[in-house]
C-alpha positions as CSV (number, residue, x, y, z in Angstrom):
1,M,-41.8,18.7,-4.8
2,F,-41.6,20.3,-1.7
3,D,-42.7,23.7,-1.3
4,E,-40.1,26.6,0.6
5,A,-43.0,28.0,2.9
6,D,-42.8,23.9,4.4
7,L,-38.9,24.4,5.8
8,P,-38.4,25.3,9.0
9,K,-37.7,28.8,9.4
10,K,-34.6,30.2,10.0
11,K,-34.0,31.2,14.5
12,S,-33.6,34.9,14.0
13,D,-36.8,34.7,11.4
14,L,-39.0,33.4,14.5
15,L,-37.7,35.8,16.7
16,A,-38.3,38.7,14.0
17,D,-41.1,37.3,13.6
18,L,-42.3,37.4,17.3
19,A,-40.9,41.1,17.7
20,R,-43.1,42.2,14.7
21,E,-46.0,40.9,15.8
22,D,-48.8,43.8,16.4
23,L,-49.8,43.5,20.0
24,D,-52.0,46.4,19.9
25,R,-55.0,44.2,18.8
26,L,-54.4,41.8,21.6
27,S,-56.9,41.4,24.7
28,I,-55.6,41.7,28.6
29,V,-56.6,38.1,28.2
30,D,-54.9,37.4,24.7
31,L,-51.7,39.6,26.4
32,D,-52.1,37.3,29.6
33,E,-51.6,34.7,27.7
34,R,-48.9,35.4,25.3
35,I,-46.3,36.2,28.6
36,A,-47.1,33.4,30.1
37,G,-46.1,30.8,26.9
38,L,-43.3,33.2,26.4
39,E,-42.2,33.1,30.3
40,A,-42.9,29.2,30.0
41,E,-40.4,29.0,27.0
42,L,-37.7,31.2,29.0
43,V,-38.2,28.3,31.6
44,R,-37.8,25.9,29.2
45,T,-34.8,27.6,27.4
46,K,-32.9,28.2,30.3
47,A,-33.3,24.3,31.4
48,K,-32.1,23.0,28.2
49,R,-29.0,25.8,28.7
50,E,-28.5,24.4,31.9
51,G,-28.3,21.0,30.7
52,A,-26.0,22.0,27.8
53,A,-23.3,23.7,30.3
54,Q,-23.3,20.4,33.1
55,F,-23.2,17.9,30.0
56,R,-20.0,20.4,28.8
57,A,-18.5,20.5,32.6
58,A,-18.8,17.1,32.6
59,A,-17.0,15.9,29.3
60,D,-14.4,18.7,30.0
61,S,-13.3,17.8,32.5
62,L,-13.0,13.9,31.4
63,F,-10.6,14.8,28.6
64,K,-8.8,17.5,31.0
65,K,-5.6,16.3,31.8
């Protein structure tokens, strides 16, 4: 059998969990690390989106008549 806790969370759950996290308990160093991590994730996400947009544009141009 499996436990539901072992299943990956939905994207919206992860973002909601992140938004609900109590920042008051974090030190300045912890906050700086969190900001750096979030900025790195933004860069990674934007790069993935750009690649997907380029792939889509190439596919669209290939199949347009």
